[in-house]
N, C-alpha and C positions, 0 to 999 in steps of 0.2 A: 440879431436877425439872421435867419438861416440863409445861406448863400443860394442864389438861383441855380437851377440846373445848368444854365449856360456857363456858369463859372467852371464847370468840369468838362465842358464840351471838348476843349483842346486835348486834354489828357485822354479822354475817352477815344477821340478820333485817332490820336497818336497810338494809343494802345491797339486799336483795331488795325492800323497800318502796320505796326510792328508784328502783330499776330499773323496778318496776311503775308507779310514779307517772309516770316519764319516758315509759314506753311508752303510758300512758293519755293523757298530754298530747300525745304525737306522734300517737296515734290520733285524738284529738279535733281536732287541727289538720288532719290529713289529711281527716277527714270534713267539716270546715268548708270546706276548699279544694275538695273534691269537690262539696259543695253549692253553693258559689259558682260553680264551673265549670258545673254543670248549670243554675244560674240564668241564667248568661250566655248559654248555648246554647239554652235552652228557647224554643220558638216562642210568642210572645204573641198572643193573640187580642184585637184592638182592636175595640171597638164605638163607633161615632159616632152619637149620637142625632140624629134628624131630626124636624122639626115645621114646620108652616107658619109662614112669617116668619123662618125661620133665616137668618142672615147667610151669604152664599155663601163668602167667603174663610175664615170661621171653620171651615167644613167642609173646603174644598178645600186650604187651605194645609197644615194638619197631614196630610191625606190624601196630598198630594204628597210630603211629607217621609218619612212612614212607607212609602209605596209605593216611593219611590226606594230607600230603605234595604233593603226587602224584595227589590227587583229585583237587588241586589248580593249579598245574603245570603239565600238561598232560604228558610231555616228561621227567619228572624228574626221576622216579623210576618205575621199573617193579618188582614186589614182588612175590616170589614163595616159597612154603615149599617143602622140599625134605626129603625123608626117604629111608632106605635101601630097603624096599619093599613098595608096594602100599596099604597095608592093613591099616585100621584105627589105629591111635596111641592113646593109653590110657595115658593121662597126669597124673601127680602126684596126683592131687585132684579128678581125675575121668573124667574130660572133654575129649571127643574124637575128634580128628582132622584127616581129610582125607588129606594126602599129595598130593600136585600137581604133584610131580615127584618122581620117583625112582632115585637111584644113576645113573643108566644107562641112563635115559631120561633127566636128569638135563641139562639145557642149560648152556652155558658159563656164568660165574659169575664175577661181578665186586666187590661185597661185599659178604662175607660169614659170617653168624652170627650163633654162637653156643650157645644156651641157656643152662641154668643149670637145676638143679633138682636132686632128688634122683637117676634118671636113668643115670646120668653122670658117676657113678661108673662102670656100665656095659658097657656104651658107650666107656669109656676110655680103656677098654679091648677088644673092638671089632676092630680087625685089618682091616676089610673091611671098616668100618666107618673112621678109622684113615687114611687109605691110601687115601680115597676119599677127606677128609678134607685137608690133606697135599698136594695132587696133585692140587686141586682147588685153594688152598691158594696161590700157586706160581704165578697164573695169576691174583690175586685179587688186587684191589687198596687198600682195607681195609679188615683186618681180625679182627673179633669182637667176644667177648664172653660176655655173661651176667651171673652173679652169678657164680655157680660152673661149667659152661661151660668151665671155665679155665682148669679144669681137662683134658678135651678132647684136648684142644690146647697144653697143656704141653705133654700129651702122644703122640701127633702127632709131637712134636718137634718144634712147632711154637712159643711157648712162653718161651722157655728155654733161660736163660740169659737176660730176659727182665724185665723191671719194670712193675708190674701188680697189680691188685686188684681183689677181689672176695667177695663172701658172708661172712659176718662177722664170722660166725660159722666155716668157712673153712680156715680162715687166718692162724691159727697155723698149720693146716694140710699141707697146701701148703708150708709154711716156712720150715717145717721139711724135705720136700723132697729135699731142697737145689737146686732145678732146676731153680728157678727164681732169677734174680739179686736182686730184692727187692719186698716184698709183702706189699703194702701199705694198711692201714685201715683208717677208718674215711674219706674216699674220695668217691665220687660217681662214678668216672671213671678215667682211666689213659691211656694216649697215650704214646706209645714207638714206634717211627717210624710209620708203617702202622698198627701196632697192637693196638687195642682199647679193653681194658677190663673194665667191670663195676662191681660195687658191686652188692648186691643181689636184685632180684625180681624187685621192682619199679625203681631201679637205672638204669635199661635198658632204661627207658623212657628218663631220663636225657641224657644218652649217645646218644640215637637216635636223640634227639633235637640238641645236639651239632653237630652231623654228618651232619644234614640237613643244618645248618649254615655254616659248613666248606666246604661242597661240593658245595653249591650254591654261597658261598662268600657273603651271604646275611643274616646276623644275624637278621635283622628286620623280614625277612620272617619266620625264625625259631620261633621268638616270635609270629608271626601270627598263626603258627601251634600250638604252646603251647596254645594260646588263643582259637583256634578252638576246641581243645580237652579239654578245660577248666581244664588244669593241673596247679593248683596252690595249692600245698599241704599245708593244714592247719589242720593236724589231731588233734582230741581231746586228752586229757590226755597226751600231749607231755611232760609235766613236770614230769610225773611219769616214763618216760622211762629212 
């Protein structure tokens, strides 16, 4: 006697569920890949904070890296400097910079970068700046400091309980505050979640190159940027340091 159609109903239903589950998994994977693709191709707005006494290379080093990358891939980065007021900023060594935006006119940011310098001591006491950094950081994909810019991030509560690094001369100072989970030295940069902190001055260039590779998912492109800016440190007298 031929089996009734109901004899196969469980298998047929199971097959349908398995097919549906497979389709759902493929759909989820496809959506994930699309999201990642869009993330790789989305233009990031970078905001670099300026304040009196900021260290020149902390600003200009990462700016050069991001700017060179943007010159090769037009939709990669938009870069702007931002300060509390629109007046020229006098840097640590005397260079003057004119900010692109005030705190009020600053566009939405995907990456906020806080450089270091002697001026970070005053900046870390400036509640207006701290409120701005803390507020914008909540929307950012990455929150970044160079050198003693870490002081500002700690004062804004953004690096508290995190693994960080900073300028070699400020490592003990930051450790004594007890605010960071760990303060690493002898490293160029440290990532803890979306927080990226770099060591002093020129280390911001290394950190920026890493970010270019991370954001694009294309380390060879980051190496092209490195070659483009001819950043291959080989300082003289290294054995005496």
